[in-house]
KELORO-979203 format. One record per residue (C-alpha): residue number from 1; x, y, z; residue in three letters. Coordinates in Angstrom, 1 decimal, padded with zeros to 4 digits. Layout:
// residues N
{NUM,{X,Y,Z},'ALA'}
...
This chain:
// residues 422
{1,{045.8,-035.5,127.7},'MET'}
{2,{048.9,-037.6,128.5},'PRO'}
{3,{048.4,-041.1,130.0},'LEU'}
{4,{051.5,-040.8,132.2},'THR'}
{5,{049.6,-039.9,135.5},'PRO'}
{6,{047.3,-042.9,135.0},'TYR'}
{7,{050.1,-045.3,134.2},'LEU'}
{8,{051.9,-044.2,137.3},'ARG'}
{9,{048.9,-045.0,139.4},'VAL'}
{10,{048.3,-048.3,137.8},'LEU'}
{11,{051.9,-049.3,138.3},'ALA'}
{12,{051.5,-049.0,142.1},'LEU'}
{13,{051.3,-052.4,143.9},'PRO'}
{14,{047.8,-053.9,144.2},'ARG'}
{15,{046.0,-051.0,142.5},'ILE'}
{16,{044.9,-052.8,139.3},'ARG'}
{17,{043.3,-055.9,140.8},'PRO'}
{18,{041.7,-053.8,143.6},'LEU'}
{19,{040.2,-051.4,141.1},'MET'}
{20,{038.7,-054.2,139.1},'VAL'}
{21,{037.4,-055.7,142.3},'LEU'}
{22,{035.7,-052.4,143.4},'MET'}
{23,{034.2,-051.9,139.9},'LEU'}
{24,{032.5,-055.3,140.1},'LEU'}
{25,{031.5,-054.9,143.7},'ALA'}
{26,{029.8,-051.6,143.0},'ARG'}
{27,{027.5,-053.0,140.3},'ILE'}
{28,{025.0,-054.7,142.6},'PRO'}
{29,{024.4,-051.6,144.8},'PRO'}
{30,{023.6,-049.5,141.6},'THR'}
{31,{020.9,-052.0,140.8},'ALA'}
{32,{019.0,-051.9,144.1},'THR'}
{33,{016.8,-048.8,143.4},'GLY'}
{34,{015.4,-050.0,140.1},'VAL'}
{35,{015.0,-053.6,141.3},'THR'}
{36,{013.0,-052.6,144.3},'LEU'}
{37,{010.9,-050.2,142.2},'THR'}
{38,{010.0,-052.8,139.6},'LEU'}
{39,{009.2,-055.4,142.4},'HIS'}
{40,{006.8,-053.1,144.1},'VAL'}
{41,{005.1,-052.0,140.9},'VAL'}
{42,{005.1,-055.3,138.9},'LEU'}
{43,{005.0,-058.0,141.5},'THR'}
{44,{003.2,-056.3,144.5},'LEU'}
{45,{001.0,-054.3,142.1},'HIS'}
{46,{001.4,-051.1,144.0},'ARG'}
{47,{001.9,-047.6,142.6},'GLY'}
{48,{005.0,-045.6,142.0},'TYR'}
{49,{004.3,-043.7,145.2},'GLY'}
{50,{004.7,-046.9,147.3},'ALA'}
{51,{007.8,-047.7,145.2},'ALA'}
{52,{009.2,-044.3,146.0},'GLY'}
{53,{008.6,-044.7,149.7},'LEU'}
{54,{010.4,-048.0,149.6},'THR'}
{55,{013.3,-046.4,147.8},'GLY'}
{56,{013.3,-043.6,150.3},'ALA'}
{57,{013.5,-046.1,153.2},'ALA'}
{58,{016.7,-047.6,151.7},'VAL'}
{59,{018.2,-044.2,151.0},'THR'}
{60,{017.5,-043.0,154.6},'LEU'}
{61,{019.1,-046.2,155.9},'GLY'}
{62,{022.2,-045.8,153.8},'ILE'}
{63,{022.6,-042.1,154.7},'ALA'}
{64,{022.4,-043.0,158.5},'LEU'}
{65,{024.5,-046.1,158.3},'GLY'}
{66,{027.4,-045.0,156.1},'ALA'}
{67,{029.3,-042.9,158.8},'PRO'}
{68,{028.5,-045.6,161.5},'LEU'}
{69,{030.0,-048.3,159.3},'LEU'}
{70,{033.0,-046.1,158.5},'GLY'}
{71,{033.5,-045.6,162.2},'ARG'}
{72,{033.4,-049.4,162.6},'LEU'}
{73,{036.1,-049.7,160.1},'ILE'}
{74,{038.2,-047.2,161.9},'ASP'}
{75,{037.8,-049.0,165.2},'ARG'}
{76,{037.6,-052.7,164.3},'ARG'}
{77,{039.0,-053.0,160.8},'GLY'}
{78,{037.4,-053.7,157.4},'LEU'}
{79,{036.8,-057.4,157.9},'ARG'}
{80,{034.6,-056.9,160.9},'THR'}
{81,{032.4,-054.4,159.0},'MET'}
{82,{032.2,-056.6,155.9},'VAL'}
{83,{031.2,-059.6,157.9},'LEU'}
{84,{028.4,-057.8,159.6},'VAL'}
{85,{027.1,-056.1,156.4},'THR'}
{86,{027.4,-059.2,154.3},'THR'}
{87,{025.2,-061.2,156.7},'ILE'}
{88,{022.7,-058.3,156.8},'ALA'}
{89,{022.6,-058.1,152.9},'GLU'}
{90,{021.9,-061.9,152.7},'ALA'}
{91,{019.2,-061.7,155.3},'ALA'}
{92,{017.4,-058.8,153.4},'PHE'}
{93,{017.7,-059.9,149.8},'TRP'}
{94,{017.0,-063.6,150.3},'PHE'}
{95,{013.7,-062.8,152.2},'THR'}
{96,{012.5,-059.5,150.7},'ALA'}
{97,{010.9,-061.1,147.5},'PRO'}
{98,{008.3,-062.7,149.7},'TRP'}
{99,{007.5,-059.9,152.1},'LEU'}
{100,{004.3,-057.7,152.0},'PRO'}
{101,{004.8,-054.0,151.3},'LEU'}
{102,{004.8,-052.8,155.0},'PRO'}
{103,{007.4,-055.3,156.0},'ALA'}
{104,{009.4,-054.7,152.9},'LEU'}
{105,{009.6,-051.0,153.7},'MET'}
{106,{010.8,-051.6,157.3},'VAL'}
{107,{013.4,-054.2,156.2},'THR'}
{108,{014.5,-052.0,153.3},'ALA'}
{109,{015.5,-049.3,155.9},'PHE'}
{110,{017.4,-051.9,157.9},'LEU'}
{111,{019.0,-053.3,154.8},'GLY'}
{112,{020.1,-049.8,153.8},'GLY'}
{113,{021.4,-049.1,157.3},'LEU'}
{114,{023.7,-052.2,157.0},'LEU'}
{115,{024.4,-052.1,153.3},'ALA'}
{116,{028.0,-052.8,152.3},'ILE'}
{117,{029.5,-049.3,151.7},'PRO'}
{118,{031.4,-050.2,148.5},'THR'}
{119,{031.7,-046.6,147.4},'MET'}
{120,{033.5,-045.4,150.5},'SER'}
{121,{035.5,-048.6,150.8},'ILE'}
{122,{037.1,-048.0,147.4},'GLY'}
{123,{038.0,-044.4,148.3},'ARG'}
{124,{039.6,-045.5,151.6},'GLN'}
{125,{041.6,-048.2,149.8},'VAL'}
{126,{042.9,-045.6,147.3},'LEU'}
{127,{043.9,-043.2,150.1},'ALA'}
{128,{045.8,-046.0,151.8},'ALA'}
{129,{047.7,-047.3,148.7},'LEU'}
{130,{048.2,-044.2,146.6},'VAL'}
{131,{050.6,-041.4,147.6},'PRO'}
{132,{049.0,-038.0,148.1},'ALA'}
{133,{050.6,-036.5,145.0},'GLU'}
{134,{048.8,-039.2,142.8},'HIS'}
{135,{045.4,-039.3,144.6},'ARG'}
{136,{043.7,-036.8,142.2},'ARG'}
{137,{044.3,-039.2,139.3},'THR'}
{138,{043.4,-042.2,141.4},'ALA'}
{139,{040.1,-040.7,142.5},'TYR'}
{140,{039.3,-039.7,138.9},'SER'}
{141,{039.8,-043.3,137.9},'MET'}
{142,{037.5,-044.3,140.8},'ASP'}
{143,{034.8,-041.9,139.6},'SER'}
{144,{035.0,-043.3,136.1},'MET'}
{145,{034.6,-046.8,137.4},'SER'}
{146,{031.5,-045.7,139.3},'VAL'}
{147,{030.0,-044.5,136.0},'GLU'}
{148,{030.7,-047.9,134.5},'LEU'}
{149,{028.9,-049.5,137.4},'SER'}
{150,{025.9,-047.3,137.0},'PHE'}
{151,{025.8,-048.1,133.3},'MET'}
{152,{025.8,-051.8,133.9},'ALA'}
{153,{023.8,-052.4,137.2},'GLY'}
{154,{020.4,-050.9,136.4},'PRO'}
{155,{020.4,-052.3,132.9},'ALA'}
{156,{021.1,-055.8,134.1},'LEU'}
{157,{018.4,-055.5,136.8},'ALA'}
{158,{015.8,-054.3,134.3},'VAL'}
{159,{016.8,-057.2,131.9},'LEU'}
{160,{016.3,-059.9,134.6},'ILE'}
{161,{013.2,-058.3,136.1},'ALA'}
{162,{011.4,-058.0,132.7},'THR'}
{163,{012.7,-061.2,131.1},'ARG'}
{164,{012.4,-063.5,134.1},'VAL'}
{165,{010.8,-061.9,137.2},'SER'}
{166,{011.5,-059.3,139.9},'THR'}
{167,{012.0,-062.1,142.4},'THR'}
{168,{014.8,-063.5,140.3},'ALA'}
{169,{016.3,-060.0,140.0},'ALA'}
{170,{016.2,-059.5,143.8},'MET'}
{171,{017.8,-062.9,144.4},'LEU'}
{172,{020.5,-062.0,141.7},'ALA'}
{173,{021.2,-058.7,143.4},'VAL'}
{174,{021.4,-060.5,146.8},'GLY'}
{175,{023.7,-063.2,145.5},'GLY'}
{176,{026.0,-060.6,143.9},'ALA'}
{177,{026.1,-058.6,147.1},'MET'}
{178,{027.1,-061.7,149.2},'VAL'}
{179,{029.7,-062.6,146.6},'LEU'}
{180,{031.1,-059.1,146.8},'SER'}
{181,{031.2,-059.2,150.6},'GLY'}
{182,{032.9,-062.6,150.7},'VAL'}
{183,{035.5,-061.5,148.2},'THR'}
{184,{036.2,-058.3,150.1},'LEU'}
{185,{036.5,-060.3,153.3},'TYR'}
{186,{039.0,-062.7,151.8},'LEU'}
{187,{041.1,-060.0,150.0},'VAL'}
{188,{040.9,-057.6,152.9},'ASN'}
{189,{042.3,-054.5,151.1},'PRO'}
{190,{044.1,-052.1,153.3},'PRO'}
{191,{042.3,-048.9,154.5},'THR'}
{192,{045.4,-047.4,156.0},'ARG'}
{193,{049.0,-047.3,154.9},'SER'}
{194,{051.7,-048.9,157.2},'ALA'}
{195,{052.7,-045.5,158.6},'ASP'}
{196,{049.1,-044.5,159.1},'GLU'}
{197,{048.4,-047.7,160.9},'LEU'}
{198,{051.2,-047.1,163.3},'ALA'}
{199,{050.0,-043.5,164.0},'ALA'}
{200,{046.4,-044.7,164.4},'ALA'}
{201,{047.4,-046.6,167.5},'GLN'}
{202,{047.3,-043.3,169.4},'ALA'}
{203,{044.2,-041.8,170.8},'THR'}
{204,{041.4,-041.2,168.3},'ARG'}
{205,{041.1,-037.4,167.7},'PRO'}
{206,{037.8,-035.8,168.8},'PRO'}
{207,{035.3,-035.1,166.1},'ARG'}
{208,{035.4,-031.4,166.6},'ARG'}
{209,{039.1,-031.4,165.7},'SER'}
{210,{038.6,-032.6,162.2},'TRP'}
{211,{034.9,-031.9,161.4},'LEU'}
{212,{035.9,-028.3,160.5},'THR'}
{213,{034.5,-025.6,158.2},'GLY'}
{214,{036.5,-026.8,155.1},'PRO'}
{215,{035.3,-030.3,155.6},'LEU'}
{216,{031.7,-029.2,156.0},'LEU'}
{217,{032.1,-027.2,152.8},'GLY'}
{218,{033.3,-030.3,151.0},'VAL'}
{219,{030.4,-032.4,152.3},'LEU'}
{220,{028.0,-029.6,151.2},'LEU'}
{221,{029.5,-029.7,147.7},'VAL'}
{222,{029.1,-033.5,147.6},'ALA'}
{223,{025.4,-033.0,148.3},'SER'}
{224,{025.0,-030.2,145.8},'GLY'}
{225,{026.5,-032.3,143.0},'VAL'}
{226,{024.0,-035.1,143.5},'THR'}
{227,{021.1,-032.7,143.9},'ILE'}
{228,{022.0,-031.3,140.4},'ALA'}
{229,{022.5,-034.8,138.9},'LEU'}
{230,{019.4,-036.3,140.4},'ALA'}
{231,{017.4,-033.2,139.3},'GLY'}
{232,{018.8,-033.4,135.8},'THR'}
{233,{017.7,-037.1,135.5},'GLU'}
{234,{014.2,-036.3,136.7},'VAL'}
{235,{013.8,-033.4,134.3},'SER'}
{236,{015.3,-035.4,131.4},'LEU'}
{237,{012.8,-038.3,132.0},'VAL'}
{238,{010.0,-035.8,132.1},'ALA'}
{239,{011.0,-034.2,128.8},'VAL'}
{240,{011.2,-037.6,127.1},'MET'}
{241,{007.9,-038.8,128.5},'GLN'}
{242,{006.0,-035.6,127.6},'ARG'}
{243,{007.4,-035.7,124.0},'SER'}
{244,{006.6,-039.4,123.6},'GLY'}
{245,{010.3,-040.4,123.3},'GLN'}
{246,{010.7,-042.5,126.4},'THR'}
{247,{012.6,-045.2,124.5},'ASN'}
{248,{015.5,-042.8,124.0},'TRP'}
{249,{015.9,-042.1,127.7},'THR'}
{250,{018.4,-044.9,128.2},'GLY'}
{251,{020.5,-043.6,125.4},'VAL'}
{252,{020.6,-040.2,127.0},'LEU'}
{253,{021.6,-041.6,130.4},'ILE'}
{254,{024.5,-043.4,128.7},'ILE'}
{255,{025.6,-040.2,127.0},'VAL'}
{256,{025.6,-038.5,130.5},'MET'}
{257,{027.8,-041.3,131.9},'CYS'}
{258,{030.2,-041.2,129.0},'LEU'}
{259,{030.6,-037.5,129.2},'ALA'}
{260,{031.2,-037.8,133.0},'SER'}
{261,{033.9,-040.4,132.3},'MET'}
{262,{035.6,-038.1,129.7},'VAL'}
{263,{035.5,-035.2,132.2},'GLY'}
{264,{037.0,-037.5,134.9},'GLY'}
{265,{039.8,-038.6,132.6},'PHE'}
{266,{040.7,-035.0,131.8},'VAL'}
{267,{040.5,-033.9,135.4},'TYR'}
{268,{042.8,-036.7,136.6},'GLY'}
{269,{045.6,-035.7,134.2},'ALA'}
{270,{045.4,-032.0,135.0},'MET'}
{271,{048.3,-030.4,136.9},'ARG'}
{272,{046.4,-027.5,138.3},'ARG'}
{273,{042.7,-028.5,138.5},'PRO'}
{274,{039.9,-026.3,139.6},'PRO'}
{275,{038.6,-026.7,143.2},'SER'}
{276,{035.5,-028.7,143.9},'GLN'}
{277,{033.5,-025.5,144.5},'ILE'}
{278,{034.4,-024.2,141.1},'VAL'}
{279,{033.5,-027.5,139.5},'LEU'}
{280,{030.1,-027.6,141.2},'MET'}
{281,{029.4,-024.0,140.3},'GLY'}
{282,{030.2,-024.8,136.6},'LEU'}
{283,{028.0,-027.9,136.9},'LEU'}
{284,{025.1,-025.8,138.1},'GLY'}
{285,{025.6,-023.1,135.5},'LEU'}
{286,{025.7,-025.6,132.7},'LEU'}
{287,{022.7,-027.6,133.9},'VAL'}
{288,{020.4,-024.6,134.1},'ALA'}
{289,{020.0,-023.8,130.4},'PRO'}
{290,{019.6,-027.5,129.2},'ILE'}
{291,{015.8,-026.9,128.9},'GLY'}
{292,{016.4,-024.5,126.1},'LEU'}
{293,{017.5,-027.5,123.9},'ALA'}
{294,{013.8,-028.5,123.5},'GLY'}
{295,{012.6,-032.1,123.3},'ASP'}
{296,{014.5,-033.5,120.3},'THR'}
{297,{016.5,-036.4,121.7},'TRP'}
{298,{019.8,-035.8,119.8},'TRP'}
{299,{019.8,-032.1,120.6},'VAL'}
{300,{019.3,-032.9,124.3},'LEU'}
{301,{022.2,-035.4,124.1},'ALA'}
{302,{024.5,-032.6,122.9},'ILE'}
{303,{023.2,-030.2,125.5},'ALA'}
{304,{023.8,-032.7,128.3},'LEU'}
{305,{027.5,-033.2,127.5},'VAL'}
{306,{029.0,-029.9,129.0},'PRO'}
{307,{027.4,-030.2,132.4},'SER'}
{308,{028.2,-033.9,132.7},'ASN'}
{309,{031.8,-033.3,131.9},'LEU'}
{310,{031.9,-031.8,135.4},'MET'}
{311,{030.2,-034.7,137.2},'CYS'}
{312,{033.1,-037.2,137.8},'ALA'}
{313,{035.6,-034.4,138.5},'PRO'}
{314,{033.4,-032.8,141.1},'ALA'}
{315,{032.8,-036.1,143.0},'ILE'}
{316,{036.5,-037.1,142.7},'ALA'}
{317,{037.6,-033.7,144.0},'SER'}
{318,{035.5,-034.2,147.2},'THR'}
{319,{037.1,-037.6,147.9},'GLY'}
{320,{040.6,-036.2,147.4},'GLU'}
{321,{039.8,-033.2,149.6},'ALA'}
{322,{038.5,-035.4,152.4},'ILE'}
{323,{041.6,-037.7,152.3},'SER'}
{324,{043.7,-034.6,152.7},'ARG'}
{325,{041.6,-032.9,155.4},'LEU'}
{326,{041.1,-035.7,158.0},'VAL'}
{327,{043.6,-037.9,159.8},'PRO'}
{328,{043.8,-041.5,158.9},'ALA'}
{329,{042.4,-042.6,162.2},'ALA'}
{330,{039.0,-041.2,161.3},'VAL'}
{331,{039.1,-041.6,157.5},'ARG'}
{332,{036.4,-044.3,157.5},'GLY'}
{333,{033.9,-042.1,159.3},'GLU'}
{334,{034.8,-039.1,157.1},'ALA'}
{335,{034.3,-041.1,153.9},'MET'}
{336,{031.1,-042.4,155.4},'GLY'}
{337,{029.9,-038.9,155.8},'LEU'}
{338,{030.8,-038.2,152.2},'GLN'}
{339,{028.7,-041.2,151.2},'GLY'}
{340,{025.8,-039.9,153.3},'SER'}
{341,{026.1,-036.4,151.7},'ALA'}
{342,{026.0,-037.9,148.2},'LEU'}
{343,{023.0,-040.1,149.1},'THR'}
{344,{021.1,-037.2,150.8},'LEU'}
{345,{021.7,-035.0,147.8},'GLY'}
{346,{020.1,-037.5,145.5},'ALA'}
{347,{017.2,-038.0,147.9},'ALA'}
{348,{016.6,-034.2,148.0},'ILE'}
{349,{017.2,-033.5,144.3},'GLY'}
{350,{014.7,-036.0,142.8},'SER'}
{351,{011.6,-035.0,144.8},'PRO'}
{352,{012.4,-031.3,144.7},'LEU'}
{353,{012.8,-031.1,141.0},'VAL'}
{354,{009.9,-033.6,140.5},'GLY'}
{355,{007.6,-031.3,142.4},'TYR'}
{356,{008.8,-028.3,140.3},'VAL'}
{357,{008.2,-030.2,137.1},'VAL'}
{358,{004.7,-031.2,138.2},'ASP'}
{359,{003.9,-027.5,138.8},'LEU'}
{360,{005.6,-026.1,135.7},'SER'}
{361,{007.7,-027.6,132.9},'THR'}
{362,{010.8,-029.8,132.7},'PRO'}
{363,{012.8,-026.8,131.5},'ALA'}
{364,{012.1,-025.1,134.8},'VAL'}
{365,{013.3,-028.2,136.5},'GLY'}
{366,{016.7,-027.9,134.9},'PHE'}
{367,{016.9,-024.2,136.0},'VAL'}
{368,{016.0,-025.0,139.6},'VAL'}
{369,{018.5,-027.8,140.1},'CYS'}
{370,{021.2,-025.8,138.3},'GLY'}
{371,{020.7,-022.7,140.3},'LEU'}
{372,{020.4,-024.8,143.5},'THR'}
{373,{023.9,-026.2,142.8},'ALA'}
{374,{025.3,-022.7,142.3},'VAL'}
{375,{023.8,-021.5,145.5},'ALA'}
{376,{025.2,-024.4,147.4},'ILE'}
{377,{028.6,-023.8,145.9},'ALA'}
{378,{028.5,-020.2,147.2},'LEU'}
{379,{027.4,-021.3,150.7},'VAL'}
{380,{030.1,-024.0,150.8},'ALA'}
{381,{032.7,-021.4,149.8},'MET'}
{382,{031.5,-019.1,152.6},'ALA'}
{383,{031.6,-021.8,155.2},'ILE'}
{384,{035.0,-023.0,154.3},'GLY'}
{385,{036.5,-019.5,154.1},'ARG'}
{386,{034.9,-018.3,157.4},'ARG'}
{387,{036.2,-021.3,159.4},'ARG'}
{388,{039.6,-021.2,157.7},'THR'}
{389,{040.1,-017.5,158.4},'LEU'}
{390,{039.0,-018.1,162.1},'ALA'}
{391,{041.5,-020.9,162.4},'THR'}
{392,{044.3,-018.8,160.8},'ASP'}
{393,{043.6,-015.9,163.2},'LEU'}
{394,{043.8,-018.2,166.3},'VAL'}
{395,{047.0,-019.7,165.0},'THR'}
{396,{048.6,-016.3,164.4},'VAL'}
{397,{047.5,-015.1,167.9},'GLU'}
{398,{048.9,-018.2,169.5},'ALA'}
{399,{052.2,-017.8,167.7},'ALA'}
{400,{052.4,-014.2,168.8},'ALA'}
{401,{051.7,-015.1,172.4},'LEU'}
{402,{054.3,-017.8,172.3},'ALA'}
{403,{056.9,-015.3,171.0},'LYS'}
{404,{056.0,-012.4,173.4},'ASN'}
{405,{054.1,-013.8,176.4},'PRO'}
{406,{052.1,-011.3,178.4},'LEU'}
{407,{053.6,-010.3,181.7},'PRO'}
{408,{052.0,-011.9,184.7},'VAL'}
{409,{051.3,-009.7,187.7},'ASP'}
{410,{052.4,-011.1,191.0},'PRO'}
{411,{049.7,-012.0,193.4},'LEU'}
{412,{049.0,-009.5,196.2},'PRO'}
{413,{050.0,-010.5,199.6},'GLU'}
{414,{046.5,-011.4,200.7},'ALA'}
{415,{046.0,-013.7,197.8},'ALA'}
{416,{049.2,-015.6,198.1},'ARG'}
{417,{048.8,-019.2,199.4},'PRO'}
{418,{050.4,-019.7,202.8},'HIS'}
{419,{052.5,-022.6,203.6},'GLU'}
{420,{051.0,-025.0,206.2},'SER'}
{421,{052.8,-025.2,209.4},'ARG'}
{422,{053.0,-028.2,211.7},'PRO'}
């Protein structure tokens, strides 16, 4: 694939340093899950169930907080939101290592609620700085950088937690979060272009005017993608554990990330890419038969490549679609909704497929998460098409009425208003 589309994006003002900044700022959030899990299990000496509940508290907080923080960006600007969330991140991570489990669960929810939304910030910045014709390439690069963050963050957290302590790992995550927040506050990257900023001074459009069927379909696709990805990871871990090859799990996760990056690179250079619904449908269809590969690690590595080629493109396509479907005045809230959809998808996929694996086999887990993704793609297509057709029908009728207005019958004598006389 030619590099020309990527070179054009990287040649735009401020893009290269901001992409590096967002890559580094996203590493700490990717480490939070494994850091909290290891702390609950290794330091607090509780089971994985308690660790899962703590992780669920963070996930719920992030899902609820993302659109609220996006709305704060829309109303007060990026710096106000970053200031609030950076203080909250410092308060949580610098006290959490010494909290008992019940208090940790409560503060984990609050910490998730006010977590710095680095994922959605990066997408808003790209929408502001990159012209619409180049956003597909830009969002593909963004998805690839997310994969790099997920390759680095958890690995560094495990290294610090196992070589030093989980307390040191939590303090390191907190310090990195604060550093990211301070840097974002000082750099203050734009979340709207100059033209969008001028237009945003007008009245904020009501939610019902932009939260339409097509947008709901995009958000549903975002959830479906992470349901499939989270379910794939759970099934993969189960296969490796039951076959006694747990030490190869990290290698297979890296293979998944690299395949996703390759897919994102190809997608970003395509002139006529498939829609996000097609990408998610392909993702589901390619995940379902992975269990047929058996439990040999290198065969599984090969089987994981096709489905993960669809991962970064599917996520990038949802970000591009949202930037196109919503006005700039509400982009922060819309990107926050996308973040919530991605988070909720992962929160649903992991326990759903884990329950299936417990009752049957990991191979069935692959089938369930794959077919679930296909079903969600069909529902998203139906929702988007139904609301689009309804909107088109209203538009056509309004145009017809404007061209040929209906005659208005004169009021009968008894119904006419009488002038008041002195």
